[in-house]
N, C-alpha and C positions, 0 to 999 in steps of 0.2 A: 445219534448224539442228541443230547438234550441240553437244555440251560443256555448259558450265555453264548457258547459257540454256535449252537444252532441258530439263535437270534442273530448272530452276525452273519452267518451264511444266507439266512432267509430275511435280509434286511428289507423292511417295508418302506417304501418311499411315499412320504406324505407331500402334499401340495395344496396351496390354496388356488382356487379357480373363482375369480370374482367377476360375476356377471352384472354389468352395470347397464342402465338403459332407463327410459321413461316408465312411469306407472303404466301397467297393462301391456308392456312390451313383450312379455313371454318369458322373462327371466327365470321366474320360480318353476314354471311348467317345464322348461328346458332342463333346469337343474335336477328336478325330480326324475325325468326321463334318464338323464345321464347317470344319476345315482343308482338307479335299478340296474342299468347296464353294468356298472362298475361292481356293484355288490355281486352280480351273478358271476363275475370274473374273480371274485374273492377279494376284492379291496375293502379296506375299512373306509366308510364314507359318512359324513355328516353334512347335512344341508342346513345352513345357518340362515334361516328365513327371516328376511327383514322385519316383517310384522311381528313374528314371534320374539325377536330380539328386543324390538321396541316394548312389548308387552312385559317381558321378564327381566331384561337387563338395563333397559334405558327407559323405563316407564316415567321417570320424572323429567324427561327431556321434551322440549317442544320442537318447533320446526324452524327457528332462527338458524341463521348461518352457523353460529357458534355451536348450537345445540346439534345440528346435523353433522358438524365436523367431529364433536365429541362422540356421537353414535358411531360413526364410520370408524373412528380410532379404537373404540371399544370392540367393534365387531372384528377389526383387524388384528387386535391383540388376541382375541380368542381364536381366530382362524389360524394365526401363526403358531399359537401354542398347540393346537390339534395337529397342524401340518408337521411341525417339529417332531411330533410323536407318532408319525406314521399314518396319519389319517388324510384322507382326501377331503378338504373342507370346501364345499361348494356354497357360494355365498351370492345369492341373487338379492342384491341390495342396490337401490338407486344410486346412492353415492354421487350426488350431482356436481361436486366440485373437484376439479383436477388436482388441487393441492392436498386435498383430504385423501384421495386415492393414492397419490404419490407418497404421502407419509406412510401409508399402508405398505406400499411396494418397498420402500426404504427399510422399514422394520424387517420384512422378510429378507431383504438382501443382507442386512447386518447379521442375521442368525444363519444365513445360507440356506434359507428354506425356499423352496420353488414357489413362485408366484405367477399366475397367468391372469391378464386382465382381458375380458371378453365384453365387447360391446354388442349388446343386442339392439341393433340399430333399426328400430321400428318407428316409422314417421308418426308424429302426434296424431295426425288425422286418423291412422289406423288404430292407435291406442285408444283415441276417444270413442271410437266405434265399439272396440272390445270392452272398454270400461268395466273391467272385472269387478271393481269395488265401488262403482258409482261415483268415483271421485270427479270425473269430467262433468257429469251432469250436475253435481253439487256445486262445482265451481261456476258452470254456466249460470245456475239459478242463484248465484251470489251467497250461497250458504257457507262456502269456504274460500279462502284465498291462500296463495302461497303454493299453488299446485306446480310441481316441478314440470318444466317445459311449456308451461301455459303462462302463468303469471309470477314464476320464480324461475331463476336460470337453471339449465342443465348444460354443463360444459362437456361436450363430447370428447372422448379420448382422442387424441391426436394420432397415436400409433399403438393402438391395442394389439395384443397378441393374436387376436382373431376378431373379425367383425361378422356377426350373424344377421342376416336380413330376415327376420322371423315372419315377415309379411309375404315373402316369396318362397319359402320352404316350409315343410311340415316340421313339427316338433321333433319327429324322429330324424329327419334330415339334419336339422340343427344339432341335435345331441350327437349324431354320427360325426358330424364335422368337428365338434369339440373333442370327441373321443379320438379322432384321427390326430389332432393336434396333441393330446396328451400321449398318444402312442409315439408320434414323431419325436417328442421331448423325452421318451424314456420314462413316462409317468404312468403308463397304462399297459 
């Protein structure tokens, strides 16, 4: 069978998996590890990296609360669009404010699209040692301000679908825990 009937029989389930956490928490690393595993299983996957989105979709935005909210909502729109069309959208984005994340969740709910919130719960002390982009060092030197979790707020999710302690488990273990959740929810 080909065409529409085949597409209905082999329905591809999309979902947005939003990984939130402090800078250098491990969000992007975990997302790419999971993406590789899902692709090996034949899933359509896109990683919506927060830094890339800032460069190409939200380049005119700063880091005020309003600009961060706009950025999160833009990413949420794109993720929901991809998910609604059968793609697993992995979104490693800080998204520091609970109300912004809730707006994205509601958007997905309104369209009946699966949405999972994953808190990559790495303590700021560990993140500042990892300091992948040198942000913590720049903040400590007074070169930047408004660093999420240091001198700008980060509102931890109260009840995420999954909380990963990336400082106590390997990237592979974190990705495996997330894959297990997707499997449990019928998404992998």
